[in-house]
LUMKEGU-597190 format. One line per field, with one value per residue (C-alpha): residue number from 1; residue in one letter; x, y, z. Coordinates in steps of 0.1 Angstrom, whole numbers, m for minus. Layout:
nr = (NUM | ...)
rest = (a | ...)
px = (X | ...)
py = (Y | ...)
pz = (Z | ...)
***
This chain:
nr = (1 | 2 | 3 | 4 | 5 | 6 | 7 | 8 | 9 | 10 | 11 | 12 | 13 | 14 | 15 | 16 | 17 | 18 | 19 | 20 | 21 | 22 | 23 | 24 | 25 | 26 | 27 | 28 | 29 | 30 | 31 | 32 | 33 | 34 | 35 | 36 | 37 | 38 | 39 | 40 | 41 | 42 | 43 | 44 | 45 | 46 | 47 | 48 | 49 | 50 | 51 | 52 | 53 | 54 | 55 | 56 | 57 | 58 | 59 | 60 | 61 | 62 | 63 | 64 | 65 | 66 | 67 | 68 | 69 | 70 | 71 | 72 | 73 | 74 | 75 | 76 | 77 | 78 | 79 | 80 | 81 | 82 | 83 | 84 | 85 | 86 | 87 | 88 | 89 | 90 | 91 | 92 | 93 | 94 | 95 | 96 | 97 | 98 | 99 | 100 | 101 | 102 | 103 | 104 | 105 | 106 | 107 | 108 | 109 | 110 | 111 | 112 | 113 | 114 | 115 | 116 | 117 | 118 | 119 | 120 | 121 | 122 | 123 | 124 | 125 | 126 | 127 | 128 | 129 | 130 | 131 | 132 | 133 | 134 | 135 | 136 | 137 | 138 | 139 | 140 | 141 | 142 | 143 | 144 | 145 | 146 | 147 | 148 | 149 | 150 | 151 | 152 | 153 | 154 | 155 | 156 | 157 | 158 | 159 | 160 | 161 | 162 | 163 | 164 | 165 | 166 | 167 | 168 | 169 | 170 | 171 | 172 | 173 | 174 | 175 | 176 | 177 | 178 | 179 | 180 | 181 | 182 | 183 | 184 | 185 | 186 | 187 | 188 | 189 | 190 | 191 | 192 | 193 | 194 | 195 | 196 | 197 | 198 | 199 | 200 | 201 | 202 | 203 | 204 | 205 | 206 | 207 | 208 | 209 | 210 | 211 | 212 | 213 | 214 | 215 | 216 | 217 | 218 | 219 | 220 | 221 | 222 | 223 | 224 | 225 | 226 | 227 | 228 | 229 | 230 | 231 | 232 | 233 | 234 | 235 | 236 | 237 | 238 | 239 | 240 | 241 | 242 | 243 | 244 | 245 | 246 | 247 | 248)
rest = (m | e | y | q | k | i | n | s | t | t | i | d | q | w | c | q | d | g | w | e | w | g | q | p | i | s | h | i | v | y | e | k | a | q | q | g | q | w | e | v | y | l | t | p | t | k | p | v | p | h | h | w | f | g | d | l | s | g | k | k | l | l | g | l | a | s | g | g | g | q | q | i | p | i | f | s | a | l | g | a | q | c | t | v | l | d | y | s | q | r | q | c | e | s | e | q | l | v | a | q | r | e | g | y | q | v | k | i | i | q | g | d | m | t | q | p | l | p | f | p | d | d | t | f | d | i | i | f | h | p | v | s | n | c | y | v | e | k | v | e | p | i | f | q | e | c | f | r | v | l | k | k | g | g | i | l | l | g | g | y | d | t | g | i | n | f | a | f | d | e | n | q | e | r | l | a | y | p | l | p | f | n | p | l | k | d | k | q | l | y | e | d | s | i | a | n | n | w | g | i | q | f | s | h | t | l | e | e | q | l | g | g | q | l | q | a | g | f | r | l | t | h | l | y | e | d | t | n | s | e | g | n | l | r | k | y | n | i | p | s | f | v | a | v | r | a | i | k)
px = (m83 | m108 | m143 | m148 | m124 | m144 | m178 | m164 | m152 | m182 | m208 | m185 | m188 | m229 | m231 | m211 | m238 | m267 | m277 | m308 | m292 | m264 | m280 | m284 | m314 | m325 | m326 | m363 | m369 | m342 | m367 | m397 | m380 | m378 | m414 | m422 | m425 | m405 | m399 | m369 | m369 | m351 | m367 | m372 | m405 | m422 | m415 | m402 | m434 | m424 | m432 | m408 | m381 | m400 | m384 | m353 | m341 | m313 | m308 | m273 | m279 | m257 | m263 | m248 | m238 | m261 | m241 | m251 | m267 | m304 | m316 | m290 | m296 | m337 | m327 | m299 | m328 | m352 | m327 | m302 | m272 | m258 | m225 | m230 | m203 | m201 | m169 | m180 | m160 | m185 | m214 | m195 | m186 | m226 | m230 | m204 | m220 | m254 | m241 | m221 | m248 | m275 | m252 | m259 | m230 | m222 | m197 | m187 | m163 | m155 | m155 | m162 | m187 | m176 | m144 | m150 | m175 | m148 | m168 | m172 | m202 | m234 | m228 | m259 | m299 | m306 | m289 | m302 | m291 | m307 | m302 | m267 | m258 | m261 | m227 | m215 | m206 | m212 | m242 | m241 | m207 | m224 | m257 | m229 | m213 | m248 | m260 | m225 | m227 | m263 | m278 | m297 | m334 | m320 | m331 | m320 | m337 | m333 | m338 | m329 | m331 | m343 | m323 | m354 | m336 | m305 | m319 | m332 | m312 | m311 | m342 | m359 | m376 | m362 | m342 | m307 | m288 | m294 | m291 | m271 | m255 | m218 | m195 | m166 | m174 | m182 | m154 | m180 | m203 | m175 | m165 | m202 | m203 | m171 | m181 | m219 | m208 | m228 | m200 | m198 | m231 | m240 | m276 | m291 | m317 | m339 | m328 | m293 | m309 | m335 | m319 | m290 | m307 | m322 | m292 | m274 | m293 | m321 | m361 | m382 | m410 | m421 | m415 | m431 | m428 | m415 | m411 | m389 | m390 | m391 | m392 | m411 | m412 | m425 | m452 | m466 | m460 | m437 | m419 | m385 | m375 | m386 | m377 | m372 | m374 | m357 | m342 | m317)
py = (491 | 515 | 509 | 501 | 468 | 459 | 458 | 441 | 416 | 410 | 412 | 381 | 363 | 371 | 355 | 325 | 322 | 322 | 359 | 364 | 397 | 371 | 342 | 342 | 335 | 302 | 294 | 294 | 332 | 339 | 321 | 339 | 373 | 365 | 360 | 396 | 376 | 398 | 413 | 434 | 451 | 481 | 479 | 444 | 436 | 459 | 455 | 485 | 490 | 482 | 514 | 529 | 516 | 518 | 498 | 484 | 468 | 481 | 504 | 512 | 503 | 503 | 477 | 505 | 483 | 460 | 429 | 393 | 379 | 387 | 422 | 426 | 391 | 401 | 431 | 415 | 391 | 423 | 432 | 455 | 461 | 458 | 472 | 462 | 478 | 462 | 458 | 420 | 400 | 370 | 393 | 400 | 363 | 351 | 381 | 359 | 329 | 337 | 355 | 324 | 301 | 315 | 327 | 368 | 395 | 417 | 441 | 435 | 461 | 453 | 487 | 511 | 536 | 560 | 569 | 584 | 562 | 547 | 557 | 586 | 618 | 606 | 568 | 548 | 555 | 537 | 533 | 511 | 512 | 493 | 495 | 502 | 534 | 523 | 509 | 545 | 572 | 605 | 600 | 632 | 626 | 590 | 612 | 637 | 608 | 593 | 626 | 629 | 593 | 595 | 602 | 634 | 620 | 590 | 580 | 569 | 542 | 543 | 524 | 540 | 531 | 559 | 556 | 546 | 508 | 522 | 537 | 497 | 469 | 440 | 422 | 456 | 454 | 489 | 522 | 513 | 535 | 576 | 589 | 595 | 562 | 563 | 543 | 563 | 590 | 566 | 540 | 517 | 518 | 510 | 480 | 468 | 465 | 451 | 422 | 415 | 415 | 441 | 459 | 497 | 511 | 545 | 558 | 584 | 611 | 620 | 650 | 636 | 613 | 632 | 666 | 651 | 640 | 672 | 693 | 672 | 680 | 654 | 656 | 632 | 619 | 590 | 572 | 549 | 535 | 502 | 481 | 457 | 419 | 408 | 420 | 443 | 474 | 450 | 432 | 470 | 483 | 510 | 527 | 518 | 525 | 548 | 537 | 570 | 576 | 602 | 618 | 641)
pz = (573 | 548 | 554 | 519 | 519 | 551 | 533 | 504 | 525 | 548 | 517 | 497 | 537 | 534 | 500 | 506 | 539 | 516 | 518 | 502 | 481 | 467 | 452 | 412 | 392 | 383 | 340 | 349 | 360 | 327 | 302 | 322 | 314 | 277 | 278 | 294 | 331 | 356 | 385 | 404 | 436 | 445 | 479 | 502 | 492 | 462 | 429 | 402 | 382 | 346 | 332 | 355 | 323 | 290 | 263 | 274 | 241 | 228 | 264 | 282 | 314 | 344 | 377 | 402 | 433 | 419 | 414 | 423 | 391 | 400 | 380 | 358 | 341 | 338 | 320 | 298 | 289 | 279 | 255 | 276 | 272 | 305 | 328 | 365 | 393 | 424 | 449 | 460 | 444 | 454 | 433 | 404 | 402 | 406 | 376 | 354 | 361 | 352 | 319 | 309 | 319 | 295 | 268 | 267 | 271 | 306 | 313 | 350 | 370 | 404 | 415 | 445 | 435 | 465 | 438 | 405 | 378 | 354 | 325 | 302 | 302 | 286 | 285 | 297 | 297 | 330 | 361 | 387 | 421 | 446 | 487 | 489 | 502 | 534 | 527 | 518 | 541 | 518 | 494 | 472 | 452 | 438 | 432 | 411 | 392 | 380 | 365 | 347 | 330 | 321 | 286 | 288 | 294 | 313 | 341 | 375 | 399 | 435 | 464 | 500 | 536 | 552 | 587 | 607 | 609 | 625 | 656 | 663 | 681 | 659 | 671 | 663 | 699 | 714 | 708 | 708 | 685 | 686 | 644 | 624 | 624 | 614 | 628 | 617 | 643 | 671 | 681 | 697 | 672 | 650 | 675 | 678 | 638 | 635 | 663 | 646 | 615 | 600 | 578 | 580 | 581 | 579 | 579 | 558 | 556 | 530 | 528 | 522 | 496 | 474 | 482 | 469 | 439 | 435 | 437 | 409 | 390 | 388 | 385 | 405 | 388 | 410 | 441 | 465 | 499 | 514 | 545 | 560 | 547 | 583 | 619 | 640 | 618 | 591 | 616 | 624 | 583 | 593 | 562 | 565 | 526 | 495 | 459 | 438 | 393 | 386 | 354 | 341)
***
């Protein structure tokens, strides 16, 4: 089976089991966003600064691998015209659930971001891309597609795992795996990933992720580091994620 299909099925199961990033927001959270009280996350624990977005009213926004009914409803409450692309059926269903409950329009596409994005050039003002490219083997083509579908002056907001998480065992107590972490190139790692219900995940370097954005033509304007939400790396305050704002 293609690894993308494995990941789609795995994330569907995680959502069913109560995965933190697969639970849609409540009506109260949506109402507060309409009143200007809101937070969204590109990485586990730090909210994205509001000034990274600017005024969202009337902006065309793409949530890239951003399904689940968490961020897109907030952006819709703030007046953005939203599209979401996610390959998890459950995550797409959560988007539809919140949109129907709150009475706003959103375009939902169940799709794979490893393929060319199904949008014309210069379509969006903002792309919101929380931590998700760890489920993709090659990230550079994604940045190229983001650059293509953004308007001139458009903003890419992304969250990225820096790779250190993949070097440790599940309990974050000992070094267990050499980097890069790529189950498609290591039979035992592939079998471990399937047996442990990890999906097929990949480590990526900052060279791939920040360098990939620069190579695509983006200008990086802001960034911050973040930690895991729990575990030993969190206990010792070791950064393992980075959030980046980039402009076309």
